[in-house]
FITIVO-98568 format. One record per residue: residue in one letter; y, x, z of N, C-alpha, C in turn. Coordinates in pm, whole numbers, plus 50000, padded with zeros to 5 digits. Layout:
BEGIN
aYXZYXZYXZ/...
END
This chain:
BEGIN
m864457043233348863757047533469864307039633589/t863397034833674863807026933789864437035633897/i865177029233986865817036434098864747042834187/k863647035534208862587040734294862017053734239/k861757054234108861237066434047862257077634056/r863507074034038864547084334048864587090334188/f864457081734292864427086834429863227095834452/l862047091634400860847099634419860997113334352/i861517113334231861737126034161862747134634236/s863767128234293864767135734369864147142234492/y863287134834564862637140334683861757152234645/l860907150334544860017161134503860807173234454/s861857170734380862677181734331863317189334446/a863787181934547864407188434664863397197334736/i862147192234752861117200034820860787212634740/l860597210934608860237222434524861367232534519/i862587227834508863737237034504863847244734635/t863617237634747863687244334878862617255034891/l861367251534855860277261334863860527273034769/g860977269834647861247280434552862367289634598/s863407283734661864507291934712864027301134823/i863207295834914862667304035023861837315534969/f860967312434871860127322834813860957333334742/l862007328734669862857338134597863607347334693/i864137341634800864837349734899863897359934962/f862687355434998861697364335058861317375434961/a861167371834833860797381734732861887392234715/i863147387734714864267397134698864337406734817/i864207401234939864247409635060863087419535060/s861887414835024860707423535022860877434534919/y861417431334805861567441234699862587451834737/t863667447534804864707457134842864257466134957/t863327461235042862887469035158861597476535132/l860647470335063859347476435039859187482034899/g860087478234809859977482734672859007474634589/e858457463934645857517455434574857537441534637/v857017431734564856807418334618855377417634666/p855127417634798853757418634850852957406034823/s851627407934810850727396634796850467390534933/f849797379234934849527372535061848637380935154/p847577387535103846807396335193847657407435254/r848547413135171849407423735223850367418235328/i850867406435305851747400135404851007398435536/y849737394235525848937392335647848767405635720/r848487416035645848317429135708849607433835773/i850717431335705852007435435762852267428335894/l851927415435895852197407536015851257410836129/t850007414936096849007416036202848597430236237/t848587439036139848007452236163848997463636161/q850097462036105850987473236085852267472236169/r852207464936274853377464736361853367477436446/p854507482436490854547494836569853947492636708/l853487503636767852907502836901854017500837004/t853657493637107854597492237218854587505037301/e855547506237389855647518137475854407519637562/a853927508237615852737508637701851507513037622/e851387508337498850257512237415850307527337384/s851497531837350851637546237317851297554937438/e851817551337556851547559337676850067558937712/s849447547337697848017546037728847187554337631/y847567553837503846847561737401846977576737433/t848177581037470848397595237502847567599537623/a847527590637723846767593837845845287595537815/m844717586137736843297587137703843037599137612/n843967602037524843787612937429843827626537501/s844607626937612844677639637688843317643137745/y842537633337790841177636037839840297641037725/l840457635137607839657638937493839957653337451/e841237657237457841607670737416841047681137514/e840947677537640840347686837736838857688737707/s838187677237694836757678037661836247664037636/s835457662637531834887649437501833877645137607/e833377654937685832417651537787833017642937898/q834377643237913835017635038017834907620037985/l834607616937859834437602937821832967598837823/e832087608337867830667605237878830377598238010/l829317590638011828867584638137828167595438221/p828277595338351829147586138426830607590638421/l831497580938422832927583938414833417589438547/n834237599738539834747605438664835827596338724/q836127598438850837057589738923838477590538867/e838857602138823840227603538769840407595238643/l839367595438554839427587438431839437572538464/l838577568638560838537554438599839887549838654/k840527558838731841837555438786842857553338673/t842807562238573843727560838458843467547838382/i842177544538363841837532038292842347519938369/k842207520138504842687508938585844207507338571/e844907518938568846367518238551846737512238414/i845947516038313846187510338179845967495138180/e844887490938248844557476538252845607468538330/q846287475238426847327468238500848547465138413/n848667472138299849747469438204849337458938099/n848357450338134847867439738045847277445437917/l846657457137930845947463237818844467463937851/n843667465937748842217466837766841727479937704/v840647485237762840107498137718838637496337680/v838267502737569836887502537522836467516937491/l835277520937543834677533837510833377531137436/r833187538237327831997535737244831317549037211/k829987548737216829177560037175828097554937081/d828207559336959827367553736853827557538536850/e826477530636868826607516236862826737509936999/a826687518237105826727512837241828147513737296/f828527503637373829827503437437829627507637582/t830027519937608829787525537741830757520137846/y831897515137798832837508837891833717499137812/y833997487437875834967477937817835547469837932/s836787465837919837487458338025836847444738046/n837107439438163836467426838203836797415038111/l838017415038049838397403737964837667403437831/l836987414337797836337415237667834867411137677/v834317406737564832927402337555832197412137464/e831067417637515830357428137443829827423437309/k829247411337305828677406537179829757405337071/s830927400837113832027399637016832517413336972/l832477423137066832857436737029831887442336925/q830617439736945829617444536850829817438636711/a830327426036709830507419236580831807423036512/h832877425536589834207426936528834877440236554/a834247449236628834887462036658835147469836530/p836267477036521836567484736400835527495736377/a835267498436251834247508336215834707522436250/f833727531136266834007545136297834667551636177/d835767558836201836497565436093837057578436150/l836337589036122836707601636184838097606436141/h838467602936021839777607335971840907597936013/n840547587036078841547577636132842577573136028/f842047568735911842967563535809843627550435853/e842907542535933843467529935983843287529536133/p844137536536208843957537236353844377524636425/t845097516036357845567503636422845087491736342/g845077480236408844657467936341844547456436438/t843897445836394843727433936475842267429636470/i841697426636587840307421836592840237409036673/d839157402036650838887389536723837827392536828/n838107388036952837117389737058837007376637135/n835857370037111835577357437180836697347037156/g837187346637030838197336536997839617340737027/h839807352737083841147357737111841427369837023/f842687370836980843057381736892843737392836972/f843337405336935843857417237003844367427036899/h845497432836930845997443936850845477456936911/y844977465736828844317477736884844907490436823/v844717501336896844917514836846843717522936893/k843077530336802841807536936837841847551836800/k840927558636860840747573036831839257575536813/d838877580636697837477583736668837257598936680/f836097602536733835807616736755834287618636761/r833857631136782832437634236794832187639436936/y831137634036996830717639337126830087653137106/a829867659837215829287673337210827907673337145/d827157662637162825827661837103825877656636959/g827097654936901827237650336763827307635436746/a827167627736855827227613036844828647608536811/k828707596736744830007590936710830657585236836/g831917588436857832607583336974833957577336939/s834387567737022835687561237000836237556537134/f837517557637149838157550037257839217541037191/v839327528637240840197518437181841077512637290/i842377511937263843317505037351843677491737284/l843427480737354843657467437297844727459937376/k845577453237300846607444637361846487430637301/r846317421137391846137407337341847437402537277/e847267396337159848427390937088849007379137166/s850297376137138850927364737204850197351937168/n850337342037252849657329337229850067323037096/l851357324537059851837318336935851187324836814/i851187338536813850557345536701849067342536697/e848457342736816847027339736825846727325736773/f847617316536809847417302736765847467301736613/f848457308336554848587307436409847467314936337/l847037326036395845947333336332844657325436336/q844457317936445843197310636461843257296736398/w844427290336413844537276436368845517274836252/g845837286036186846847285436080846547275235971/i845297275235923844947265935815845107251435859/w844737249035987844867235236037846337231636058/v847127241536100848567239036113849177235635978/i848777243335876849287240635742848877226635695/l847607223235717847137209835678847867198935757/f848117201735886848837191935968850257190135916/i850907201235883852277200235830852297192735698/i851307195735614851207188435487851007173435512/g850147170335612849927156235647851197149535696/i851927156935783853207151535832854177149335717/a854207159035624855107157735510854737145635425/i853417143635404852977132035326853337119135398/f853107118735531853457106835608854967104235603/a855757115135621857217113535616857647108635478/f857007114135374857307109735238856987094935221/w855827090735272855437076535263856387067835344/f856727072235465857607064235551858997062835490/i859537074135441860867073635380860857064735256/n859787066035178859687057735059859587042935094/r858787039935199858647025935242859967020635297/r860637029135378861917024935434862967023035325/l862947032335230863877031235118863627018535038/s862357015435020862007003334946862526990835017/k862346990535150862756978635225864266977535240/t864926988935257866366988535284867216989135158/t866636993535047867436995234926866816988434805/i865556992034774864956987134650864776972034651/q864136966834758863886952434764865166944234765/p866196947934846867456940434837868086940834699/l867986952434631868526953134495867746944334399/l866426943934417865626934934334865966920434361/a866256917134488866676903434522868006900134456/l868916910034454870196907934386869986905634237/e869096913634178868816912134036868206898434006/k867316893934096866686880934078867716869734088/s868616870934186869656860834202870596860734082/t870906872734031871786873533914871126867333792/r869816869933774869106863933662869076848733674/k868916844033797868926829533820870276823633787/l871336831433818872686826633790872916825033640/t872446834833561872676834333417871806824033346/s870716819833411869796810433347870026796133392/s871066793733470871316780333523872746776133492/d872936763233472874286758033445875096756533572/t874406754933684875106753333811874936766033895/i875936769033974875926781034057875416777234195/s874186781534227873616778634358874166788334460/p874086784834590874576794034694873846807234689/f874566817934716873996831434716873156833234842/i871866836634824870936838034936870356852134933/t870436859035046869826872335060868626871335152/d867746881335141866566881935227866966887135364/d866996878235462867426881835598866276885835688/t865076887835630863936891235715864046905535766/e864736914035693864886927935734866106929435824/e865906936135936867006937936029867996948435980/h867476958535909868336969535868868326970635716/v869536970735661869726972935518870736984235506/s870526992935408871447004235393872876999335374/k873817007435423875227003435424875737000435283/e875347008935187875807006735051875286993534994/v873996990735019873426978134970874056966235041/q874326967735172874966957135246876356954235188/q877096964835155878406962735093878266956134957/l877216960034883876986953834753876636939034770/q875816935834870875486921934897876736913934933/e877596920035016878826913035053879716910734930/s879766920734841880556919034719879956908034630/f878616908034620877976897534541878186883834605/a878096883234739878306870434806879726865434781/k880696874434786882086870434759882226865834613/m881556873434523881606869534383880976855734362/w879836853534433879176840534424880106829334473/a880756831934587881676821834641882826819234544/d883346830134485884426828434388883956820534266/l882716823534223882186816334107881966801534140/q881456798934262881276785034301882616777834308/q883606784734366884936778734373885496776634233/s885276786734146885756785534009885066773933937/q883746772433962883026761433899883526748033951/a883776747534084884296735034140885666731834082/e886516742434069887836740134011887736736133865/q886756742433794886556738833654886136724333640/e885236720033729884826705933726886006696733759/k886816701533856887996693633892888976693033773/y889166704633707890056704933591889516696133478/e888186696133464887596687733360887816672933391/t887646669633519887916655733560889376652233538/n890266661633577891706659233556892046658133408/r891326666133326891586665533181891226651733126/r890066646533170889676633133124890656622633174/e891066624133301892046614733354893376616133283/l893736628733250894986631133180895016623933045/i893916625432970893836618732840893906603632858/s893176598632957893186584232982894576579433023/n895226587233113896546583133161897606583833052/i897556594832972898516596032863898336584532764/s897066581532735896786570532643897346557432698/h897146555232828897636542832888899156542432890/d899776553932934901226554032947901936553732812/l901276558732708901866558032575901576544732506/k900366539732531899976527432460900746515332511/t901026514832643901696503032698903076500732637/p903986510732636905296508132572905176506532420/m904206513932359904046512532215903576498432179/t902696492732260902236479032237903396469332248/s904256471532350905426462732367906366464032248/i906636476332208907536478432094906976471731969/t905676474031943905026468031825905126452731829/g904856446931949904896432231961906286426631935/y907316433131991908676428131973909146430231829/v908736441631766909116443731626908476433131536/e907186430231562906506419831484907166406331505/g907636404131631908336391531658909626390331578/l910336401631563911556401331482911236399331335/i910136406131290909766404831148909316390531117/d908526384831206907986371331181909006360331209/g910186363931257911216353931284911036346231412/v910206352031505910016345231633911336344731709/a912086356231700913426356231763914386349531668/n914446336531675915216328631578916656326231622/t917016331931735918406330731780918946344731807/e920276345731803920906358631826920606363931966/e920526354632061920236358632200918856364632211/k917856358532145916496363832149916406377432080/r917116378231964917076390831891917646402131976/q918756399332045919356409632130918416413432246/r917736403432301916796406232411915626414532361/y915116411132239914036418832181914466433332154/l915646434832096916136448232066916376456432192/k916876449732297917106456632424915786461632483/t914756453032475913446456932527912876468632448/i913006467832314912516478732229913236491632264/h914566490832288915326502732324914866508632458/e914606499932557914166504632688912796511432680/k911906505032603910556511032589910626524332515/s911526525132416911676537832343912186548732436/i913156545232524913666554932620912546559632714/t911716549832757910586553232845909636562932775/l909326560032647908456569032571909076582932558/n910366583132530911046595932512911036604132642/e911266597132756911246604032885909846609532915/l908816601432884907446606032908907116618132822/i907516617632694907256629032605908006641332652/d909266639432697910046650732748909366656932870/e908876648532961908216653733081906906660733047/l906156655032951904936661732906905246675332845/f906276675932765906656688532700907106698732804/l907926694432899908386703533004907226708333090/y906336699133127905206703033212904316713133142/s904046710633012903186720032939903836733732928/k905156734232908905856747132901905836754233035/l906026746433144905956752433277904556757733306/d903536750333263902156754233285901816767033209/l902476769133096902226781033014903236792133040/n904086790133143905146799833175906026802633054/a906286791932977907086793232856908536788932878/v908876784732999910246780733029911016792933077/a912136795533015912976806933054913876802933170/f913776810033282914606807533399915746817733401/h916936812733422918126821233429918696820233570/f918336829633654918746829133795920156834933812/k920896828433900922246832633932922446832534082/k923356841134126923736840834268924676828934289/i924206819234371924936806634388925106803734536/d926286798634568926506793234703925706780334712/f924576780934783923636769634782924256757034842/i925106758334942925726746635005926676739834906/a927526747734841928456742034743927686735734627/y926576742134587925756736934478925156723334514/m924626722134636924026709434679925086698634693/k926246701934744927316691834757927716686534620/h927756695434522928136691134387927066681934327/l925786685334349924706677034294924696663034355/l924946662334485924836649434555926116641434550/e927166647134491928466640434493928426626634428/e927736625534313927706612734243926936601934320/y925986606334407925216596534484925946592134611/l926956599734652927656596334776928536583934758/w928896580934632929826569734608929136557734544/t927816558234529927116546834471926666537234580/d926576524734543926126514534639924616512734638/d923916518934540922456517034528921686524534636/i922256535334686921546543534783922556549834878/k922156551035003923006557135106922516571335128/v923406581035102923056595135114923846601435227/t923146608135318923796615635425923366630135417/t924236639035462923936653435454924176660235588/d923506671535604923686679935722923626694335675/f924806699635642924906713035588925656722135685/p925296735135690926086744535770927456746935707/n928416751535790929786753535742929926766135657/q929146776635686929286789035613928496788535483/a928886797335392928216797935262926846804435278/i925876799235203924516804735200924166807235054/y923746819435024923516822934884922016823534854/a921716818834733920326818934686920326821834536/a919176826834488919006829234344918456816434282/i919286809534206918926796234155919176795734005/d918276788733936918556784533798919156770533809/p920456768933792921106755933820920526744433738/i920216746933612919716735933527918346731233574/q917426740733598916086736933637916046731033779/f916816737033871916786731834008917476718334017/n918386715633927919006702333921917946691733893/r916936695533812915836686233784915026683333910/v914886693433998914166691534124914856680834208/i916176682234227916916672534310916886658634247/t917076658234117917086645234047915736638334059/n914646645634036913306639634045913006634534186/l913426642034288913176637634426913946624834457/i915196624234415915986612134441915426600234364/q915076602534236914496591534157913166586934214/n912366596334261911076592834321911286584434447/s912316588034525912626580334645913076566234611/m913836564934502914296551634458913126543034410/k912156549434343911006541734293910196535834407/f910066543634516909216539234627910066534634746/r911166527934714912026522734821911346511234893/n911786508935014911326497335090912186485435050/p911596474934988912416463734937913166456235047/q912756458035170913396450735280914536458735346/q914776471035299915806479335358916686485335249/t917896489135289918786496335197918286510635186/p918086515835064917576529435050918506539635115/e917916548135196918666558935260917996572235229/f918846582035208918346595235170919156605535245/h918446613535331919116623835411918736637635361/v919756645935339919546659535290920066669335395/g919216678935434919616688935533919276703035487/v920106712435527919896726535492920006734835619/t918986743135645919016752535758918536766235711/c918856776335791918396790035762917506794835874/q916366800635837915456806735934915066820435884/s915476830635956915276844735919915736847135775/s914826849435684915216852435545914916840835451/q914896828535505914546816935422915576805835437/i915706798335329916516786035329915556774335330/m915766764935422914916753035430915746740835391/l915326734335283915976722435231915066710435255/t915556700335329914726688635364915316676135302/f914426667635247914796654535192914006644035269/t914706635035331914056624435409914556610935361/d913616601635334914006588035293913376577835385/n913726565435366913176554435446912336545135359/g911636551235261910846543235168909546538135228/i908646534235139907396527935183906396538335236/g906686551235212905796561635263904566563735175/i903746573135215902546576835138901356576935233/s900246571435188899046571235271898476585235286/e897676587235391897066600235416896116604235302/e895466594335242894546596935131895296602535010/d896506596934984897276601234866898096613734892/l898316616935019899246627635054898806641134998/a897496643634997896986656634952897006658134800/n897276647234727897156647634581898456644934507/i899566642734579900776638034511901376648534418/f901036661234437901586671534349900696674134228/e899576667034217898716668534101899326661033984/r899116666333865899706660233747899086646533720/f899926637333680899556623633646898946615933763/y899156621033885898636613534000899676603234041/r899206591034056900086580334100899396572434209/t900176569034312899616560834420899306546834371/d899906543134262899616530234199898396532234109/k897196530634168895976533734095895806525033971/a896266512733977896116503733862897126506733753/r898136515333784899166519333688899856507233630/t900256498433720900986486433678902416490233644/s903126481133589904496483833546905506481333656/t905066477633773906026474933881906686487833927/i905956499033924906516512133960906406520933838/k907526523833777907526531533654907446546433685/g906856553633589906776568133605905516573533542/s905566586333505904436592533437903456598933534/g903896601533658903046608733752903206623833741/l904196628333661904436642533643905626647633723/g906416638633779907666642433844907486652633954/l906606649634051906416658834163905686671534121/s904816670634019904166682633967905196692033907/i906146686533835907226694733777908066700733887/v908376692733991909156697734105908456709834168/k907156708634191906416719534256906446732234172/q906246730834041906226742733955907596749433950/i908666741533943910016747533940910296754734071/v909916748634185910126755034315909336768034324/e908096768034276907286780234282907846791034190/h908466787434079909116797233994910346803234061/h910876796234161911976801634241911456809434363/s910146812834362909496819934474909566811834602/g909546798534587909636789634702908346782434730/n908426773234825907276765534867907736751334896/i906866741534871907206727634895906106721034976/q906476713235075905536706035160906036691735179/v905096682735209905456668635226904796663235352/a905516654835423904996647735540905426633235528/s904486623935551904816609835531903866600935610/q904346588835639903536578335699903866565235630/l902856557135612903096544235548904076535935630/g905096530735560906086522235625907156529735701/k907086543135707908056550635786908786561335704/g908616561235574909356570535491908636583835470/t909306592635395908716605435354909736616635375/t909226628335416910066640335430909466651435344/i910286656635254909866667835169910696680035208/t910006691035233910656703435276910456714035169/i911546719735121911506730435021912016743135087/t911246753835076911616766835133911926776435020/l913116782535025913546792034924913936805234991/p913776816534921914196829234982915706830434987/l916206835035101917636837335120918036849935043/l919096848834963919476859934878920136870834962/e919626882934948920186894335022920876904134928/e920406905034805921006914334709921676906434597/k922706912234546923456905534439922666905734310/i922606894134244921926893134115922976892734006/q922806901233907923776901833799923516890433702/
END
């Protein structure tokens, strides 16, 4: 069943339940007070004919009845002055008086119309079984109380006291059917309007979402999420759903873009691994064949061939080790053993061997007090080693390699900076240097050795230490790498 049908059934059910509840309550009240559940005609009579007389009606009825008890002749024409005075007093209380003899109306108040009285006046009833009721006179409704009697000559006589009903009651009595039809019309219009509004604010947007979802599942590419913006007002729940779908669409598009990027990287990875493995393997194969074929016919050549084979084998072994480490880091398969370490003492120990070498000039700027951090010494040692080796690979051939290491503390963080005076990195390459197998040497020549995994491994190890790594560089002006680590506040066992 569709949502629209469910809403329609809900509306109809609500209306029927409300009407049924009202009828049930009315029936219970009627049964407890009247001893029965009245029919509609009886309800009408209760509302119109059986209401109690007002004080003015009762007093007027008593006054007219007192003349009748004295003598019925006092109600005969011509009316005496005392009776006329009493009638005028009754009329001043917004009541009307009618005197009838047989079929003729010998007296009636000015507000009444004789023809209407002849048509709607209550019938003569000597026993007065129904002394009260409601009549219509010229389109106006009056509540009456009457007294039927016999004149001295035997003619039928009546006096009637009439009180005009309130405008509201009169309106409903006269226009009730039209009011009911009008209310029904309003209800139908409201039902149509609510249904139309519901369709525009809820049903149509949901159908648009369903259409977009179907389009998503039937297409290989994720198109931008588009909603129907022609409507100014959409229900809050649907708007939230649209926002959730839009976010999901954006995430899917981003995921698809990342997937395409990963697919491109995968193809490049296979190509790069093939190149980086094939180059040393080709050299090893060539030199081995040279030894087998006797090309190295002197001891000096044989030693040179063997040395080259050994170097290429070491290169292959290093590449395989880096591939293995990177894959384990990528799968979170490397076990980190964190220890509470004096970070300054740890860095001094790592850099000690470089301070006495002539190949590179290392300077440091460390604080005097101890700074503690949670470090895996073995893995973080690889970070420092890779950074120094990377700096050596991209040294400026016209300058002596220099490497500056600084440590500072900011709030709850340790900032470790590495600055060199190498050839620097272009702005184009700067955003990609932490990607696996990325090398600024696009041709992958042998002048700069390396697998392109060094900085990727550095980044993953730093992130496993809950740290962050950033790089800033300019061509010809060197590179600065900043590593941020959390300052240890609690002791780690």
